[in-house]
C-alpha positions, 0 to 999 in steps of 0.5 A: 065236882071232881073227887080228887084235887090231889097230886098222886104218886103212882108207883108201879112195880113188876107184877105184870099180870095186873098191868091192865088193871092198873091202867083201869085204875089210872083212868078212873083216878084221872077222870076224878081229877087227880094229877097222877105222876107215874113212878116206875121200877126198873122192871116195870119200865124195861121188861117185855112180858106175855102180858104187855110190852114195856114200851106200850105200857109206858105209852098208855100210862103217859096218855092217861096221865100226861106225864112221862113219869119218874124212871130213875132214883135221882128223879125220885129223890126230890119228892122228899124236899119238894113235898109235891105228893099228897098221897103215894100209891104203890100198885101193883106192889110186888112181894120183893118191893114190900120186903125191901120197903119193910127193911129200908132198902132203896134200890129202885125209883119206886122205893126211893119215892116211897122213902122220900114221900114217907119222910113228909109223914104223908100216906102211902097206900100199898096195892099188893100183888104177890105169890108169897103173901101167905109165905115168905112175905107174910112177916113183911106184910105184918110189919108194914101194917104196923108202920105209921102212914102205910095203908093197904088196899084190901086184898084176898087170895086170887087163886087159892087152889093153884097158888094158895099163898098168893094174894092180890089187892081188890083194886076196885077199892083203891079210891076208898082206901085212898080216902081213908088213908087221907083221913089217917085210917085203914079201910076195913076189912083188910082181908077179903074173900078170894077174887072171883 
């Protein structure tokens, strides 16, 4: 039996160094039977980086999901009235996106999708990837953790010697986090040892 007979909105923001991991996660979810609708921030869909060209990333996501994905704010807004997502995941979720989500700023397709989805009181899972988790964004993380229907993939420092404020979600725990979020609980422990 397939684990996920769910429609999952997968919000992808511009932490480009994690894109290969997101492709792995997407492949796992698709293999488990999830219907995945990618939702891209403008940076995620437009910027070529040393990690991957944007067009190649979009092509790989479409091949895995069978979906072109949501690429504009007007395309994301109907998620609210249609109530078509069982759960939404933002992974990678940058510090910039967390700060805006925390403060109600909606200026990308991912943020509009999150706002529209949360109005339906359904779970939103955040898989963070940010260089300032233990700096400027710490207060935003704390506030988001106290907001209803928002859950975090457990995270840890990814390079504590060279980037002591940086934290990244342990993406191998995404599916377990989703299971817990669908039951209305946060997977524990939230803060883990540094990534090895």
